[in-house]
DRENMAR-99290 format. One line per 4 residues: number of its first residue (from 0); their letters; for each residue x, y, z of N, C-alpha, C, O. Coordinates in Angstrom, 3 decimals. Layout:
N
NUM = a = X,Y,Z,X,Y,Z,X,Y,Z,X,Y,Z; ...
//
This chain:
146
0 = mrar = -10.253,-2.179,13.107,-9.364,-3.451,13.820,-10.156,-3.001,15.437,-11.193,-3.587,15.750; -9.670,-2.138,16.191,-9.925,-1.588,17.311,-11.591,-1.581,17.793,-12.008,-1.696,18.945; -12.166,-1.459,16.894,-13.749,-1.660,17.162,-14.316,-2.838,17.340,-15.419,-2.979,17.869; -13.442,-3.971,16.816,-14.077,-5.358,16.764,-12.961,-6.197,17.276,-13.361,-7.260,17.752
4 = avpl = -11.872,-6.047,17.305,-10.966,-7.094,17.488,-11.016,-7.401,19.451,-11.457,-6.463,20.115; -10.713,-8.259,19.958,-10.880,-8.821,21.482,-9.595,-8.175,21.954,-8.559,-8.201,21.289; -9.734,-7.485,23.356,-8.164,-6.888,24.161,-6.978,-7.725,23.477,-6.184,-7.100,22.774; -6.849,-8.824,23.611,-5.659,-9.736,23.337,-4.532,-9.206,21.804,-3.320,-9.051,21.653
8 = viql = -5.887,-9.059,20.814,-5.623,-8.800,19.562,-5.045,-7.432,19.898,-3.834,-7.330,19.706; -5.517,-6.641,20.242,-5.218,-5.360,20.317,-4.040,-4.843,21.222,-3.585,-3.704,21.119; -3.673,-5.606,21.950,-2.757,-5.780,23.166,-1.347,-6.101,22.131,-0.400,-5.332,21.962; -1.500,-7.221,21.626,-0.618,-7.597,20.380,0.052,-6.809,20.179,1.127,-6.547,20.720
12 = ydyw = -0.742,-6.059,18.963,-0.579,-5.042,18.062,-0.008,-3.904,18.440,0.771,-3.288,17.711; -0.418,-3.452,19.851,0.370,-2.453,20.444,1.694,-2.852,20.999,2.487,-2.018,21.436; 1.916,-4.070,20.981,3.403,-4.470,21.532,4.072,-4.542,20.248,5.210,-4.087,20.137; 3.547,-5.000,19.398,3.924,-5.091,18.182,4.707,-3.456,17.286,5.844,-3.212,16.883
16 = dgkr = 3.549,-2.741,17.290,3.628,-1.557,16.955,4.833,-0.538,18.202,5.250,0.546,17.795; 5.084,-0.829,19.036,6.122,-0.599,20.133,7.462,-0.758,19.836,8.402,0.031,19.932; 7.391,-2.071,19.406,8.871,-2.507,19.052,9.189,-2.028,17.694,10.337,-2.271,17.323; 8.397,-1.381,16.848,8.989,-0.793,15.515,9.944,0.364,15.736,10.899,0.353,14.960
20 = hgrs = 9.917,1.296,16.553,10.864,2.249,16.681,10.916,3.196,15.953,11.906,3.899,16.158; 9.963,3.676,14.817,10.065,4.303,14.262,9.883,3.592,12.548,9.320,4.130,11.595; 10.422,2.521,12.580,10.444,1.466,11.228,8.977,1.506,10.458,8.037,2.297,10.536; 9.135,0.637,9.897,7.440,-0.055,9.150,7.353,-0.988,10.433,6.405,-0.828,11.202
24 = mpsr = 8.241,-1.886,10.668,8.017,-2.787,11.025,9.360,-3.549,11.983,10.510,-3.430,11.557; 9.172,-4.078,12.877,10.380,-4.725,13.696,10.814,-5.879,13.195,10.187,-6.561,12.385; 12.216,-6.213,13.793,12.621,-7.707,13.500,12.474,-8.580,14.366,12.045,-8.300,15.485; 12.814,-9.833,13.990,12.329,-10.744,15.031,13.118,-10.830,16.088,12.909,-11.513,17.091
28 = sdid = 14.049,-10.125,15.868,15.267,-9.966,17.578,14.580,-9.176,18.492,14.573,-9.405,19.701; 13.810,-7.946,17.773,13.017,-7.072,18.801,11.831,-7.770,19.177,11.061,-6.822,19.329; 11.314,-8.578,19.373,10.449,-9.377,19.719,10.872,-10.249,20.751,11.744,-11.066,20.456; 10.340,-10.231,22.117,11.161,-10.893,23.219,10.227,-11.908,23.699,9.251,-11.526,24.345
32 = ptem = 10.447,-13.492,23.404,9.850,-14.450,24.043,9.147,-14.300,25.301,7.953,-14.480,25.544; 10.181,-13.907,26.128,9.285,-13.656,27.888,8.326,-12.835,27.875,7.408,-13.147,28.634; 8.170,-11.754,27.205,7.010,-10.877,26.830,5.800,-11.384,26.256,4.713,-10.905,26.580; 5.922,-12.449,25.309,4.841,-12.969,25.165,3.523,-14.057,25.827,2.566,-14.581,25.256
36 = gpwl = 3.894,-14.090,26.986,3.140,-15.262,27.763,1.567,-15.004,27.408,0.972,-16.082,27.396; 0.876,-14.104,27.171,-0.400,-13.635,27.068,-0.950,-14.477,25.977,-1.991,-15.135,25.982; 0.149,-14.304,24.816,-0.104,-14.824,23.251,0.148,-16.034,22.856,-0.071,-16.544,21.757; 0.684,-16.542,23.926,1.946,-18.150,23.360,0.596,-18.838,23.320,0.650,-19.079,22.114
40 = dgiq = -0.285,-19.219,23.596,-1.484,-20.514,23.007,-1.735,-20.252,21.702,-1.777,-21.211,20.931; -1.992,-18.661,21.107,-2.637,-18.748,19.776,-1.268,-18.112,18.728,-1.491,-17.652,17.609; -0.252,-18.172,19.167,0.450,-17.471,18.535,1.253,-18.363,17.364,1.502,-19.531,17.663; 1.716,-17.826,15.910,2.437,-18.462,15.146,3.433,-17.581,14.382,3.213,-16.396,14.133
44 = lvdv = 4.592,-18.273,14.012,5.600,-17.626,13.543,6.027,-18.191,12.189,6.699,-19.206,12.005; 5.653,-17.578,11.510,5.841,-18.448,9.960,6.854,-17.443,9.049,6.855,-16.234,8.817; 7.713,-18.574,8.656,9.227,-17.980,7.685,8.287,-17.492,6.188,7.307,-17.974,5.621; 8.830,-16.755,6.031,8.464,-15.757,4.481,9.516,-16.249,3.626,10.647,-15.817,3.850
48 = fhnp = 9.334,-17.152,2.597,10.573,-17.222,1.412,10.098,-16.998,-0.188,9.238,-17.533,-0.887; 11.200,-15.821,-0.438,10.776,-15.207,-1.511,11.452,-15.966,-2.802,12.567,-16.466,-2.654; 10.730,-16.058,-4.159,11.335,-16.495,-5.385,11.553,-18.025,-5.220,12.723,-18.391,-5.114; 10.519,-19.017,-5.183,9.264,-18.387,-5.335,8.760,-18.287,-3.901,9.527,-18.387,-2.944
52 = rrlv = 7.294,-18.063,-3.765,6.808,-17.463,-2.552,6.760,-19.154,-2.097,6.715,-20.130,-2.846; 6.793,-19.098,-0.364,6.440,-20.102,0.468,6.421,-19.488,1.666,7.056,-18.470,1.941; 5.594,-20.178,2.495,4.940,-19.800,3.743,5.100,-20.890,4.608,4.318,-21.840,4.619; 6.521,-20.750,5.658,6.281,-22.076,6.412,6.219,-21.815,7.942,6.679,-20.780,8.423
56 = yrlv = 5.660,-22.744,8.658,5.343,-22.432,9.961,6.506,-22.591,10.788,6.557,-23.759,11.174; 7.172,-22.109,11.089,8.114,-22.130,12.032,7.829,-22.374,13.635,8.700,-22.992,14.247; 6.849,-21.999,14.241,6.760,-22.027,15.545,4.978,-21.707,15.291,4.467,-20.917,14.497; 4.118,-22.901,16.559,2.904,-22.772,16.307,2.438,-22.767,18.152,3.345,-23.174,18.878
60 = gdgq = 1.700,-22.527,18.556,1.178,-21.902,19.727,0.424,-23.497,20.369,-0.123,-24.178,19.502; 0.408,-23.988,21.651,-0.267,-24.982,21.748,-2.078,-24.826,21.439,-2.692,-25.657,20.771; -2.605,-23.827,21.956,-3.907,-23.927,21.641,-4.455,-24.012,20.489,-5.628,-24.373,20.393; -3.417,-23.574,18.995,-3.791,-23.688,17.879,-3.386,-25.007,17.219,-3.869,-25.373,16.147
64 = vrsr = -2.314,-25.827,18.033,-2.038,-27.459,17.428,-3.345,-27.915,18.036,-3.976,-28.689,17.316; -3.869,-27.624,19.150,-5.014,-28.255,19.571,-6.320,-27.937,18.417,-6.901,-28.694,17.640; -6.447,-26.743,18.646,-7.531,-26.081,17.309,-7.417,-26.979,15.813,-8.398,-27.352,15.170; -6.250,-27.176,15.507,-5.911,-27.789,14.141,-5.990,-29.334,14.286,-6.359,-29.990,13.312
68 = grnp = -5.578,-30.103,15.746,-5.748,-31.300,15.445,-4.418,-31.991,15.226,-4.492,-33.184,14.932; -3.233,-31.457,15.318,-2.143,-31.344,14.866,-0.904,-30.461,14.816,-1.193,-29.272,14.945; -0.013,-30.630,14.714,1.223,-29.477,14.636,1.601,-29.434,13.338,1.966,-30.439,12.729; 1.534,-28.177,12.789,2.073,-27.979,11.286,3.528,-27.549,11.285,4.013,-27.485,10.155
72 = tgrt = 4.157,-27.308,12.066,5.717,-26.880,12.418,6.335,-27.391,11.214,6.095,-28.590,11.076; 7.003,-26.927,10.354,7.914,-27.114,9.195,6.968,-27.416,7.886,7.498,-27.683,6.808; 5.400,-27.354,8.047,4.901,-27.598,6.876,4.106,-25.988,6.545,4.018,-25.055,7.344; 3.569,-26.039,5.058,3.296,-24.600,4.269,2.185,-24.281,5.023,1.482,-25.189,5.466
76 = veec = 1.919,-23.100,5.237,0.381,-22.553,5.249,-0.263,-22.899,4.081,-1.443,-23.015,4.413; -0.161,-23.135,2.884,-0.857,-23.459,2.338,-1.535,-24.992,2.083,-2.474,-25.264,1.335; -0.762,-25.893,2.939,-1.330,-27.198,2.945,-2.172,-27.156,4.590,-3.113,-27.936,4.738; -1.856,-26.405,5.539,-2.144,-26.832,6.709,-2.671,-25.177,7.352,-2.417,-24.873,8.518
80 = figv = -3.328,-24.334,6.518,-4.166,-23.505,6.691,-5.446,-23.661,7.837,-6.033,-24.741,7.775; -5.851,-22.851,8.697,-7.024,-22.980,9.301,-7.780,-21.224,8.690,-7.041,-20.242,8.624; -9.090,-21.149,8.361,-9.756,-20.156,8.358,-10.982,-20.333,6.991,-11.230,-21.446,6.530; -11.382,-19.582,6.684,-12.537,-19.194,5.704,-12.250,-19.836,4.576,-13.009,-20.720,4.180
84 = sred = -11.096,-19.491,3.869,-10.619,-20.563,2.830,-9.066,-20.209,2.465,-8.602,-19.083,2.645; -8.346,-21.261,1.951,-6.871,-21.412,1.297,-6.671,-19.960,0.625,-5.600,-19.371,0.767; -7.630,-19.455,-0.040,-7.496,-18.014,-0.533,-7.428,-16.859,0.077,-6.740,-15.897,-0.265; -8.331,-16.961,1.228,-8.480,-15.801,2.119,-7.172,-15.654,2.979,-6.524,-14.613,3.082
88 = vlrs = -6.930,-16.661,3.483,-5.283,-16.978,4.688,-4.303,-16.458,3.542,-3.594,-15.536,3.946; -4.149,-16.716,2.592,-2.922,-16.511,2.015,-2.845,-14.888,1.084,-1.937,-14.197,0.623; -4.478,-14.798,1.154,-4.399,-13.162,0.808,-4.156,-12.264,1.960,-3.645,-11.207,1.590; -4.298,-12.318,2.866,-4.104,-11.801,4.309,-2.187,-11.579,4.245,-1.517,-10.547,4.304
92 = feia = -1.807,-12.906,4.115,-0.490,-13.048,4.359,0.152,-12.147,3.286,1.064,-11.355,3.524; -0.386,-12.336,2.142,0.339,-11.556,1.115,0.292,-10.004,1.021,1.003,-9.259,0.347; -0.711,-9.713,1.856,-1.151,-7.808,1.967,-0.418,-7.492,2.567,0.172,-6.489,2.164; 0.074,-8.133,3.977,1.459,-7.927,5.085,2.591,-7.887,4.265,3.172,-6.815,4.097
96 = iqdr = 3.054,-9.115,3.632,3.948,-9.267,3.106,4.378,-7.868,2.073,5.236,-7.037,2.369; 3.771,-7.869,1.156,3.560,-6.814,-0.004,3.715,-4.984,0.686,4.668,-4.224,0.512; 2.562,-4.742,1.385,2.703,-3.398,2.102,3.065,-3.163,3.438,2.817,-2.177,4.133; 3.853,-4.469,3.791,4.492,-4.357,5.369,3.484,-3.677,6.417,3.662,-2.627,7.036
100 = cmvy = 2.937,-4.106,6.438,1.568,-3.556,7.399,1.002,-4.893,7.963,1.110,-6.035,7.517; 0.251,-4.336,9.276,-0.419,-5.124,10.107,-1.547,-5.577,9.242,-1.657,-4.826,8.273; -2.476,-6.601,9.254,-3.706,-7.336,8.732,-4.375,-7.860,9.802,-3.895,-8.796,10.441; -5.368,-7.393,10.057,-6.521,-8.217,10.665,-7.696,-8.660,10.448,-8.595,-7.833,10.293
104 = dwgr = -8.002,-10.117,10.380,-8.846,-10.816,9.477,-9.881,-11.402,10.625,-9.408,-11.854,11.668; -11.548,-11.377,10.366,-12.107,-12.170,11.262,-13.038,-12.885,10.241,-13.279,-12.438,9.120; -13.394,-13.714,10.606,-14.249,-14.804,9.661,-14.969,-15.627,10.412,-14.576,-15.846,11.558; -16.224,-16.278,9.904,-16.872,-17.557,10.264,-17.045,-18.800,9.073,-17.371,-18.888,7.889
108 = ypsg = -16.529,-19.847,10.391,-16.756,-21.407,8.988,-17.235,-21.857,9.526,-17.378,-21.563,10.712; -17.921,-23.138,8.777,-18.350,-24.686,9.553,-17.132,-25.305,10.011,-16.116,-25.227,9.319; -17.140,-25.936,11.158,-16.224,-26.675,11.410,-16.445,-28.152,11.233,-17.622,-28.478,11.080; -15.476,-29.182,11.224,-15.938,-30.451,11.003,-16.965,-31.148,12.053,-17.749,-32.063,11.798
112 = egft = -16.785,-30.546,13.191,-17.451,-30.529,14.560,-19.463,-30.386,14.069,-20.462,-30.924,14.546; -19.302,-29.629,13.200,-21.022,-29.260,12.867,-21.513,-28.093,13.661,-22.722,-27.944,13.835; -20.596,-27.217,14.175,-20.856,-25.879,14.391,-20.111,-24.820,13.739,-19.277,-25.089,12.874; -20.364,-23.617,14.105,-19.928,-22.405,13.434,-18.856,-22.197,14.178,-19.097,-22.474,15.353
116 = rgqe = -17.346,-21.680,13.931,-15.963,-21.282,14.410,-16.164,-19.678,14.179,-16.628,-19.249,13.122; -15.865,-19.024,15.009,-15.285,-17.625,14.688,-13.997,-17.887,15.121,-13.613,-18.614,16.037; -13.196,-16.995,14.109,-11.825,-16.467,13.900,-11.374,-15.572,13.824,-11.681,-15.002,12.777; -10.331,-14.730,14.793,-9.726,-13.775,14.486,-8.013,-13.890,14.424,-7.219,-14.442,15.186
120 = tifl = -7.851,-13.246,13.382,-6.185,-13.354,13.233,-5.473,-11.914,13.040,-6.112,-11.215,12.254; -4.341,-11.309,13.543,-3.898,-10.671,13.502,-2.341,-10.963,12.735,-1.607,-11.787,13.281; -1.933,-10.373,11.654,-0.886,-10.751,10.946,0.044,-9.289,11.122,-0.399,-8.147,10.999; 1.531,-9.705,11.460,2.228,-8.670,11.955,3.829,-9.055,11.291,4.554,-9.894,11.826
124 = plst = 4.124,-8.476,10.351,5.190,-8.846,9.604,6.446,-8.044,10.531,6.407,-7.085,11.302; 7.689,-9.039,9.995,8.552,-8.815,10.810,9.868,-8.891,9.667,9.770,-9.660,8.711; 11.160,-7.989,9.861,12.186,-8.021,8.705,13.179,-7.380,9.360,13.250,-6.278,9.904; 14.171,-8.559,9.158,16.026,-8.548,9.406,16.426,-7.162,8.973,16.683,-6.264,9.775
128 = ngad = 16.462,-7.038,7.727,16.752,-5.880,7.246,16.039,-4.461,7.061,16.564,-3.515,6.474; 14.742,-4.445,7.658,14.209,-3.447,7.601,13.129,-2.984,6.299,12.237,-2.136,6.298; 13.514,-3.734,5.420,12.779,-3.999,4.134,11.933,-5.007,3.686,10.800,-4.781,3.263; 12.461,-6.165,3.764,12.035,-7.170,3.253,11.359,-7.803,4.522,11.820,-7.707,5.660
132 = vdki = 10.027,-8.566,4.125,9.501,-9.363,5.155,9.839,-10.617,4.987,9.669,-11.309,3.984; 10.502,-11.002,6.362,11.162,-12.533,6.483,10.584,-13.216,7.131,10.797,-14.416,6.959; 9.636,-12.834,8.125,8.784,-13.498,8.727,7.215,-12.903,9.067,7.035,-11.686,9.032; 6.388,-13.588,9.312,4.785,-12.921,9.897,4.550,-13.582,11.342,4.253,-14.759,11.548
136 = ltft = 4.756,-12.518,12.351,4.002,-13.461,13.634,2.759,-13.133,13.346,2.434,-12.080,12.797; 1.910,-14.129,13.748,0.806,-14.138,13.600,-0.096,-14.628,15.437,0.453,-15.246,16.349; -1.244,-14.192,15.428,-1.990,-14.719,16.382,-3.437,-14.670,16.316,-4.115,-13.691,16.006; -3.906,-16.021,16.693,-5.077,-16.633,16.485,-6.376,-16.770,17.773,-6.195,-17.658,18.606
140 = idqv = -7.369,-16.084,17.877,-8.484,-16.746,18.538,-9.236,-17.060,17.992,-9.690,-16.439,17.031; -9.820,-18.607,18.583,-10.882,-19.256,17.837,-12.130,-18.955,19.013,-11.935,-18.963,20.229; -13.155,-18.750,18.489,-14.462,-18.639,19.136,-15.636,-19.377,18.568,-16.211,-19.131,17.508; -15.855,-20.153,19.283,-16.866,-21.541,18.917,-18.268,-20.315,19.351,-18.440,-19.575,20.319
144 = gr = -19.023,-20.572,18.164,-20.706,-20.054,18.292,-20.370,-18.669,18.503,-21.372,-18.229,19.066; -19.689,-17.889,18.402,-19.744,-16.511,19.073,-19.651,-15.792,17.379,-19.655,-14.571,17.226
//
């Protein structure tokens, strides 16, 4: 990831990593919104429900709302994803949930406006009980023509 990712993605990973305090992942309460300024525009907080699996947008940064053309808060990732494909996006979430680890994803896909869009996303699991992922913090940077 470090060889490819833009500095803001690496900085968010380092922030998340510092909040783990020896655990496999931090909890939502470890993340301080007042420290999230550099990432707010591209942030997404997704609630993870088990049995059956559902991923629901809890919070979506203004940059991601603009990129999508609508606010997906309260809707599922499956119906409101942005990425190369639904399967690719859901696979990244699933890896973060099952392996309790950071996932970095990068891809290019054609936009509705007729140009190529590049996108970097980091998926960072959070856990209230230290074992089960109950939220995923993501940060996405869209790059037109990169």
